C-alpha positions in Angstrom: 16.7 19.0 -7.3 15.0 18.6 -3.6 17.0 16.2 -1.0 15.0 14.5 1.4 15.5 12.1 4.1 13.6 10.1 6.1 13.4 7.8 9.2 11.1 5.2 11.6 12.7 4.2 14.6 10.3 1.4 16.2 10.3 -0.4 19.0 7.5 -3.1 19.5 6.2 -6.3 21.9 3.7 -9.1 21.0 2.0 -11.2 23.3 0.8 -14.5 22.0 -1.5 -17.0 24.2 0.4 -20.1 25.1 3.5 -18.3 23.4 6.7 -16.8 24.5 6.0 -13.0 24.3 8.7 -11.0 21.9 9.9 -7.4 21.7 12.2 -6.1 19.0 13.7 -2.9 18.1 14.4 -1.3 14.2 15.2 1.0 11.8 11.7 0.2 10.0 12.4 2.7 7.4 15.4 4.5 6.4 15.2 6.0 3.0 17.0 8.7 0.8 14.9 10.9 -1.7 15.6 12.6 -4.6 12.9 14.8 -6.9 12.9 18.0 -9.2 12.4 18.3 -12.9 14.7 18.4 -15.9 14.6 20.6 -18.6 11.1 21.9 -17.8 8.8 22.0 -14.8 6.6 19.7 -16.7 9.1 16.9 -16.6 9.7 15.9 -13.0 11.4 13.1 -11.7 11.5 10.7 -8.3 14.1 8.6 -7.2 13.5 7.1 -3.7 16.2 4.5 -2.2 16.0 2.3 0.5 18.5 1.9 3.2 17.0 -0.1 6.3 17.0 -3.9 6.5 13.5 -4.1 6.1 13.4 -1.9 2.7 16.5 -3.7 1.1 14.9 -7.4 2.0 13.8 -9.4 -0.8 16.7 -10.5 -2.7 16.4 -13.4 -4.8 17.1 -15.3 -8.1 14.7 -12.7 -9.3 16.2 -9.6 -8.2 20.0 -10.9 -9.3 20.2 -12.1 -5.6 20.9 -8.5 -5.1 18.8 -6.0 -2.3 16.3 -4.0 -3.6 17.6 -0.7 -3.1 15.5 1.0 -5.5 11.8 2.0 -4.1 10.7 4.8 -7.0 12.4 5.8 -10.0 9.9 7.3 -12.0 9.7 10.3 -14.7 6.1 12.5 -14.7 5.5 14.5 -18.2 3.0 16.8 -18.2 2.7 16.8 -22.0 -0.7 18.4 -22.5 -3.1 20.6 -19.9 -4.6 17.8 -17.3 -2.5 15.0 -19.0 0.6 13.2 -17.6 2.4 10.5 -18.6 4.4 8.4 -15.9 7.4 5.7 -17.1 9.4 3.7 -14.2 9.3 1.8 -11.4 6.5 3.6 -8.6 3.3 2.7 -6.7 0.3 1.4 -8.7 -3.0 3.0 -8.2 -4.5 0.4 -6.0 -5.8 1.2 -2.5 -5.4 4.8 -1.1 -3.6 3.4 2.3 -0.6 1.8 0.3 -0.1 5.1 -1.7 -0.3 7.4 1.2 3.6 7.6 2.1 4.4 5.5 5.1 5.9 8.6 6.7 2.1 10.5 6.3 0.2 7.5 8.0 -2.4 8.3 10.9 -1.2 5.1 12.7 2.2 3.7 13.2 1.7 1.2 10.2 -0.6 0.2 7.4 -3.3 -2.3 8.3 -3.9 -5.8 7.6 -5.9 -5.3 4.5 -3.2 -4.1 3.0 -0.7 -6.4 4.0 -3.1 -9.1 2.3 -4.7 -7.4 -0.7 -1.8 -4.5 -1.5 -0.8 -4.2 -5.6 2.4 -2.3 -4.4 4.8 -0.9 -6.7 5.7 -2.2 -10.2 7.4 -0.7 -13.3 5.2 0.4 -16.3 3.2 3.3 -17.9 0.6 5.3 -16.0 -1.5 7.8 -17.9 -3.3 10.3 -15.4 -5.9 13.1 -16.0 -8.0 15.3 -13.9 -11.2 17.6 -14.7 -13.7 19.6 -13.2 -17.4 18.5 -13.5 -18.9 21.4 -11.6 -16.8 24.6 -10.0 -16.3 22.1 -6.6 -16.5 18.6 -8.0 -13.3 17.1 -9.2 -12.7 14.0 -10.9 -9.5 11.8 -11.5 -8.4 9.0 -13.5 -5.7 6.9 -14.1 -4.7 4.0 -16.3 -1.4 2.1 -15.4 0.0 -0.8 -17.8 3.1 -2.8 -15.6 5.1 -5.4 -16.0 3.6 -7.6 -13.1 5.6 -8.9 -10.8 6.7 -6.1 -8.3 9.4 -4.2 -8.1 13.2 -4.6 -8.8 12.6 -7.7 -10.6 15.3 -8.0 -13.2 14.7 -11.3 -15.0 12.2 -10.1 -17.0 8.2 -10.8 -17.5 7.4 -14.4 -16.6 3.9 -14.2 -16.9 1.6 -11.7 -18.6 1.0 -8.1 -18.0 -0.7 -6.3 -15.3 -3.5 -3.6 -16.2 -5.1 -1.0 -13.6 -7.5 1.7 -14.0 -8.8 3.7 -10.8 -11.6 6.7 -10.9 -11.9 9.2 -7.9 -14.5 11.5 -7.2 -14.2 14.7 -4.7 -17.5 16.2 -5.2 -16.8 19.1 -2.8 -13.3 20.0 -4.4 -9.8 18.9 -3.5 -8.2 18.9 -0.1 -5.5 21.1 1.2 -2.1 20.7 0.7 -3.3 16.8 -1.0 -4.8 15.8 2.3 -6.9 13.1 0.8 -3.5 11.2 0.5 -2.7 11.8 4.2 -3.5 10.3 7.4 -5.1 13.0 9.7 -6.9 16.0 9.4 -3.6 18.3 10.3 -5.0 21.0 7.9 -8.5 21.1 9.6 -10.2 21.9 6.8 -13.1 24.4 7.2 -15.4 22.8 5.0 -16.0 18.7 4.5 -13.9 17.0 2.0 -14.6 13.7 0.7 -13.1 11.9 -1.8 -14.2 8.0 -3.0 -12.0 5.9 -5.3 -12.6 2.7 -7.5 -10.1 0.6 -8.6 -9.9 -2.4 -10.8 -6.6 -4.4 -11.1 -6.1 -7.3 -13.5 -3.0 -9.3 -13.8 -3.0 -12.0 -17.0 -1.5 -15.0 -16.9 0.1 -14.0 -13.3 2.9 -16.3 -11.5 2.7 -15.0 -8.3 0.2 -15.8 -5.1 -0.7 -12.1 -4.4 -1.0 -10.7 -8.0 2.4 -9.0 -8.3 3.2 -9.7 -4.7 3.7 -12.8 -2.5 5.8 -15.8 -3.4 6.4 -17.5 -7.5 4.1 -20.4 -7.6 6.9 -22.8 -9.7 5.9 -26.3 -11.0 7.3 -29.5 -11.2 10.4 -28.6 -8.9 11.8 -27.2 -12.3 13.3 -23.4 -12.0 11.9 -21.0 -14.3 8.5 -23.4 -14.6 5.8 -21.0 -13.5 1.8 -22.2 -12.8 0.1 -19.0 -14.4 -3.6 -17.7 -13.5 -5.7 -14.5 -14.3 -5.9 -12.7 -10.8 -8.2 -9.8 -10.3 -8.5 -7.2 -7.2 -11.0 -4.5 -6.7 -10.6 -2.1 -4.1 -12.9 0.7 -3.2 -11.9 3.2 -0.4 -13.1 6.5 0.8 -11.6 9.8 2.4 -13.0 12.2 4.8 -12.1 15.3 6.8 -13.8 18.2 8.2 -12.5 20.1 11.2 -9.8 17.8 12.9 -12.0 15.1 12.3 -10.6 11.8 9.6 -12.7 8.9 8.8 -10.9 6.3 6.0 -12.5 3.4 4.6 -11.1 0.6 2.3 -12.7 -2.6 1.0 -10.7 -5.0 -1.4 -11.4 -8.3 -2.8 -9.4 -10.7 -4.7 -10.7 -13.4 -7.2 -8.5 -15.8 -9.4 -9.7 -18.0 -12.5 -7.9 -20.7 -10.7 -6.6 -20.4 -7.6 -4.8 -23.8 -6.9 -1.3 -23.9 -8.5 -1.2 -27.4 -10.3 1.7 -28.8 -12.1 1.8 -30.1 -15.7 -0.3 -33.3 -14.3 -2.4 -31.5 -12.8 -1.6 -32.3 -9.6 -1.4 -29.8 -6.6 1.8 -27.8 -6.1 0.7 -26.8 -2.6 1.1 -23.2 -3.6 -2.6 -21.4 -4.4 -3.8 -17.7 -5.0 -4.7 -16.0 -1.6 -8.0 -15.0 -3.1 -10.9 -13.3 -0.4 -11.7 -9.8 0.8 -10.7 -7.5 3.7 -12.3 -4.5 5.1 -10.7 -1.6 6.5 -12.2 1.5 8.7 -10.0 3.9 10.4 -11.2 7.1 12.1 -9.2 10.0 14.4 -10.0 13.1 16.3 -7.0 16.1 16.1 -7.1 17.9 19.5 -5.7 21.6 19.7 -2.6 20.4 20.9 -2.1 18.5 17.8 -2.2 15.4 19.9 -4.3 12.5 18.1 -6.8 9.8 18.9 -7.6 7.0 16.4 -8.8 3.9 16.4 -8.9 1.1 13.4 -10.8 -2.0 12.4 -9.5 -4.5 9.8 -11.4 -7.6 9.2 -9.8 -10.4 6.5 -11.5 -13.3 5.3 -9.5 -15.4 2.9 -11.2 -18.3 1.1 -10.4 -20.9 3.7 -11.1 -23.7 0.7 -8.1 -22.5 -1.1 -5.7 -21.0 1.5 -6.7 -22.8 4.8 -6.7 -19.6 6.5 -9.3 -18.6 9.3 -10.7 -14.9 9.2 -9.2 -12.6 11.6 -10.2 -9.2 13.1 -7.8 -6.5 14.3 -8.6 -4.0 16.8 -6.1 -0.7 16.8 -6.1 2.3 19.2 -3.5 5.2 18.5 -1.9 7.7 19.6 0.0 10.5 18.1 1.8 13.9 18.8 2.5 15.8 16.3 5.6 18.4 16.8 6.3 19.5 12.9 3.2 18.3 11.3 4.0 14.4 10.0 7.7 15.6 9.7 8.4 15.5 13.2 6.2 13.1 15.2 5.7 10.2 18.1 3.3 7.5 17.7 1.9 4.5 19.7 -0.8 2.3 19.4 -2.1 -1.2 20.5 -3.7 -3.7 18.7 -5.9 -7.2 19.3 -5.6 -9.7 16.7 -8.9 -12.3 16.7 -8.6 -15.4 14.7 -11.8 -17.5 14.5 -9.7 -20.6 15.5 -9.2 -18.8 18.8 -5.7 -17.9 18.6 -5.3 -13.9 19.6 -2.1 -11.8 20.0 -1.9 -8.4 21.4 0.9 -5.9 20.0 2.0 -2.7 21.2 4.6 -0.4 19.3 6.0 3.0 19.9 7.7 4.7 17.0 9.4 8.3 16.4 9.2 9.7 12.6 11.4 12.2 11.2 11.9 13.4 7.5 12.4 16.6 5.8 
């Protein structure tokens, strides 16, 4: 067994037009992790517990009104050659930025695209496989069946189930130290490395506004009565690294068979599926002194006729100092958010990250 501890200590300040500025300090993440194997190295496990207020948030009737301590609790069985079967609660094979650990991010935190479209964690099965098409060309596949309502749900499956498939192409071979799922080119790849991934997620009879995330769509003001609709989410992403240069791009699109939640008599409940699309582009350059300059552009365009939300764009400039790689680093960034209705916002963040 390996025991790990990690924490992110953050200060931030925001300025919005015609609004009072806001500053806050918090332990954004504080987590305890255990991983290892049981009986055989082919049967691995991982348990990760969240300890900060943000990690524990979300207590409701659906979690037995209890804090959501468990982030990951999963078994990983390498039962045959390059096949692995996962069972338990863990991240679904959705967008790349979400699967990258928050401790290995290039900037202080993830983008608006992840906040709006991620499918995050859920409980279920995942079948994973990889093979070489040529001496260097690697292909990875993942198929997942999950409960469909997010992590730590104790009320059972209120809607249908969630089905996710992902395929990845690495034409120049694997990245050093699994760098296709780490921000920044800390290994300074000697040869260009590229990973392209495509995910498709179908949440059958979903009862939440953002597939397995968001709020429950209750109907008729009655407890345990929910509006159900099929929600489909597509992710296309890429990661490129070479000699200190890193590029990451993601596109997401969410649709629903019926985006407007309705009561049994056909009247609108006021809830709606957050349908729309998003684009995130990010790049950075790592200097020889392990200081990195990075930039990010994110554009979110939810369907205004459904959500009532205007398109928004965010521009972020980041600066990081890696003391012991991602294990000990200081990161800061400044972001400008533009919304088409004219409500702009400026945000500054400073964070110390340590984990082992």
